[in-house]
C-alpha positions in Angstrom: 4.3 15.9 -24.3 7.7 17.3 -23.5 10.2 14.6 -24.6 12.7 15.5 -21.9 10.1 15.1 -19.2 9.0 11.8 -20.7 12.6 10.5 -20.7 13.3 11.7 -17.1 10.1 10.1 -15.9 11.0 6.8 -17.4 14.6 6.9 -16.0 13.3 7.9 -12.6 10.8 5.0 -12.6 13.5 2.5 -13.6 15.9 3.8 -10.9 13.2 3.6 -8.3 12.3 0.0 -8.9 14.9 -1.6 -6.6 13.7 0.7 -3.8 10.0 0.2 -4.5 10.3 -3.6 -4.2 12.8 -3.5 -1.3 10.3 -4.9 1.1 7.1 -7.0 0.7 6.6 -7.2 4.4 6.5 -3.4 4.6 3.3 -3.5 2.6 1.6 -6.2 4.6 -1.4 -4.0 5.5 -2.6 -3.4 2.2 -2.9 -2.9 -1.2 -2.2 -0.8 1.2 -4.0 -2.3 3.4 -3.4 -5.8 2.0 -1.6 -5.3 -1.3 -0.2 -2.3 -0.9 -0.6 -1.4 1.2 0.5 -0.8 0.5 -0.1 -0.1 1.0 1.0 0.8 3.9 -0.8 2.0 2.3 -0.2 5.9 2.6 1.0 8.3 0.1 2.7 11.5 1.4 2.6 14.9 -0.2 6.1 16.0 -1.2 7.2 19.5 -0.1 8.7 21.9 -2.5 7.0 20.6 -5.6 8.1 22.1 -8.8 6.1 23.8 -11.5 3.3 21.7 -12.9 3.5 19.3 -9.9 6.8 17.6 -11.0 8.8 16.5 -7.9 11.2 14.0 -6.5 10.9 13.0 -2.9 13.2 10.2 -1.6 13.6 9.1 2.0 13.9 6.4 4.5 11.5 5.1 7.1 10.4 2.2 9.2 7.2 0.3 9.8 6.0 -1.6 12.9 3.2 -3.9 11.7 2.0 -7.5 11.7 4.1 -10.0 9.8 1.0 -10.8 7.7 -2.7 -9.9 7.9 -4.1 -11.6 11.0 -0.7 -12.4 12.5 0.0 -12.3 16.2 3.7 -11.6 15.6 4.9 -8.0 14.8 7.9 -7.0 12.8 9.9 -3.8 12.4 10.7 -3.3 8.8 12.8 -0.6 7.2 11.3 0.8 4.0 11.9 3.6 1.5 9.7 6.6 1.2 9.2 7.5 -2.4 7.1 10.1 -4.2 8.2 10.9 -7.8 6.3 12.6 -10.5 7.4 13.8 -14.0 4.6 15.1 -16.1 2.1 12.2 -16.1 4.6 9.5 -14.9 4.7 8.6 -11.2 6.3 6.3 -8.6 4.7 6.0 -5.2 3.5 3.4 -2.7 -0.2 4.0 -3.2 -0.4 3.6 -7.0 2.9 1.9 -7.9 4.9 2.8 -11.0 2.8 4.1 -13.8 1.1 7.0 -15.5 -2.0 9.2 -15.2 -4.1 8.9 -18.3 -6.3 11.8 -17.3 -5.5 14.5 -14.6 -7.5 17.5 -13.7 -8.1 19.6 -10.6 -11.0 17.3 -9.5 -10.4 13.9 -11.3 -7.4 11.7 -11.9 -7.4 8.4 -13.8 -4.3 6.3 -13.9 -2.7 2.9 -14.3 0.4 1.3 -12.8 2.3 -1.8 -11.6 2.2 -2.4 -7.9 3.7 -5.1 -5.5 1.4 -7.9 -4.5 2.3 -8.8 -0.9 2.8 -12.2 0.6 4.5 -13.5 3.8 7.5 -15.4 4.8 7.4 -19.1 5.8 8.9 -18.3 9.2 6.2 -15.7 9.9 3.3 -18.0 9.0 2.2 -20.8 11.4 4.5 -23.8 11.0 3.4 -26.0 8.1 1.7 -23.2 6.2 4.7 -22.2 4.1 5.4 -18.9 2.4 3.3 -16.8 0.0 5.7 -15.2 -2.5 5.9 -11.5 -3.4 4.1 -10.8 -6.6 3.2 -8.1 -9.1 -0.2 -6.6 -10.0 -1.6 -4.3 -12.6 -3.6 -1.5 -11.0 -6.1 1.0 -12.3 -7.6 3.8 -10.2 -9.8 6.8 -10.2 -9.4 9.7 -7.7 -12.1 12.3 -7.1 -11.3 15.5 -5.2 -14.0 17.8 -3.9 -14.5 20.1 -0.8 -11.1 19.1 0.5 -11.8 15.4 0.4 -10.1 12.8 -1.9 -11.9 9.6 -2.7 -10.0 6.7 -4.4 -11.3 3.6 -6.0 -8.7 1.1 -7.3 -8.6 -2.3 -8.8 -5.6 -4.7 -8.9 -5.2 -7.9 -10.9 -2.2 -9.9 -9.6 -0.6 -11.6 -12.6 2.7 -12.8 -11.1 3.5 -14.4 -7.7 1.4 -13.9 -4.6 -2.2 -15.1 -5.0 -2.9 -14.2 -8.6 -6.3 -12.9 -7.5 -8.2 -9.7 -7.9 -8.6 -6.9 -5.4 -10.7 -3.7 -5.1 -9.7 -1.0 -2.7 -11.6 2.2 -1.7 -10.5 5.0 0.6 -11.5 8.5 1.7 -9.1 11.1 3.1 -9.2 14.8 4.0 -5.8 16.5 4.4 -5.8 19.4 6.8 -3.1 22.0 6.8 -2.6 23.0 10.5 0.1 25.4 9.5 2.5 26.1 6.6 4.7 23.3 7.9 2.3 20.8 9.5 -0.3 18.7 7.7 -2.7 16.1 9.1 -4.2 13.5 6.9 -7.0 11.3 8.4 -8.3 8.5 6.2 -10.5 5.5 6.1 -10.6 2.6 3.7 -11.6 -1.0 2.8 -10.4 -3.8 0.6 -12.4 -6.5 -1.3 -10.9 -9.7 -2.6 -12.1 -12.3 -5.0 -12.3 -16.0 -4.1 -8.8 -16.8 -5.5 -7.1 -14.1 -3.5 -8.9 -14.6 -0.2 -8.5 -18.4 -0.4 -4.8 -18.4 -1.3 -3.9 -15.8 1.3 -6.1 -17.0 4.2 -7.0 -20.6 3.2 -5.6 -23.8 4.6 -5.3 -26.7 2.1 -5.4 -30.4 3.0 -1.6 -30.6 2.7 -1.1 -27.5 4.9 -3.6 -28.9 7.4 -1.6 -32.1 7.7 1.7 -30.3 8.1 0.4 -27.6 10.5 -2.3 -29.4 12.5 -4.7 -26.6 11.6 -8.2 -27.4 10.2 -8.8 -27.0 6.5 -10.3 -23.7 5.5 -11.6 -22.1 2.3 -12.5 -18.5 2.0 -14.9 -17.0 -0.5 -14.9 -13.7 -2.1 -15.8 -10.7 0.0 -14.5 -7.7 2.0 -11.1 -8.4 3.6 -10.7 -5.5 6.0 -11.6 -1.9 7.0 -8.9 0.5 8.2 -8.6 4.0 9.7 -5.4 5.9 10.1 -4.0 9.3 10.8 -0.9 10.7 9.1 1.2 13.7 10.2 3.8 15.4 8.1 6.1 18.2 9.2 8.4 20.2 7.0 11.6 20.8 8.8 12.9 22.9 5.9 11.8 23.5 2.3 13.5 20.2 1.3 13.4 18.0 4.4 10.2 16.5 5.9 9.4 14.0 8.6 6.2 12.1 9.2 4.4 9.5 11.2 1.3 7.4 10.5 -0.7 5.5 13.0 -3.6 3.3 12.2 -5.7 0.2 12.8 -7.0 -2.6 10.5 -10.0 -4.9 11.3 -10.5 -8.1 9.3 -13.9 -8.8 7.9 -16.1 -11.5 6.4 -14.9 -15.0 5.9 -11.2 -14.3 6.2 -11.4 -13.3 9.8 -12.3 -16.9 10.7 -9.2 -18.4 9.0 -7.1 -20.6 11.3 -4.1 -18.6 10.4 -5.7 -15.4 11.8 -4.6 -14.9 15.3 -5.7 -11.2 15.7 -8.7 -9.8 13.9 -7.8 -6.2 14.9 -4.3 -4.9 14.3 -2.7 -1.5 15.0 0.4 -0.4 13.0 2.7 2.5 12.8 5.1 4.1 10.2 7.7 6.9 10.5 9.9 8.4 7.8 12.1 11.3 6.8 12.3 12.5 3.2 14.3 14.9 1.1 12.7 16.8 -1.7 14.9 17.5 -4.7 
């Protein structure tokens, strides 16, 4: 491995950490959907990638989405748009901060650290309290064939948030309308273990007494299904703008939680980025 690339990749990842963890609410829809998510859950292709796929794309954007999964209240949240890759090292919203262990034209296998979302006490129903932002270890496999990309990822939350286990799966098909315009429709789903689902959506006896809501315990199962459409336009070789619109539907036990006010939730994201 080229030592300079390895050092640059490490430095870039360290420099990106403050931006990457800027906002837990911005990832409220997922591991993206639910962990994230994020995330928001959408990774954008950078324009002007260098030889070998190395690139740095940094920008700013905003998301309009529920304050937590199932919330009635919506929030506008500024968020960074980050897509960095040096050799096998990467920083992005979909996979976190990590490295690809294997990367070919049709298969990528990687590991990384990714935010584990929570919610603020003032966004949750009174008496429920907050769920802190956490950190998870993520592993993933991506398969590319016939223009499609299928992703299967697992995340173990080991600090903060629910300390549970999540599995996410998605399928996308980027379509180049022109040299400057790209559309990226995708569908996905998230599965959570009992610990995650119960700590995120459950209501304990103490919370029930404080909030007036009935007690609730959620088992393991599918959390949600989502569909979205991303659009990215290259204004110049280095500047790009994009928007994403999507909808998430809660599934299984979690949709019956007393803290869930809306089972179906649309969301939107917009950004502008600069490619170095």
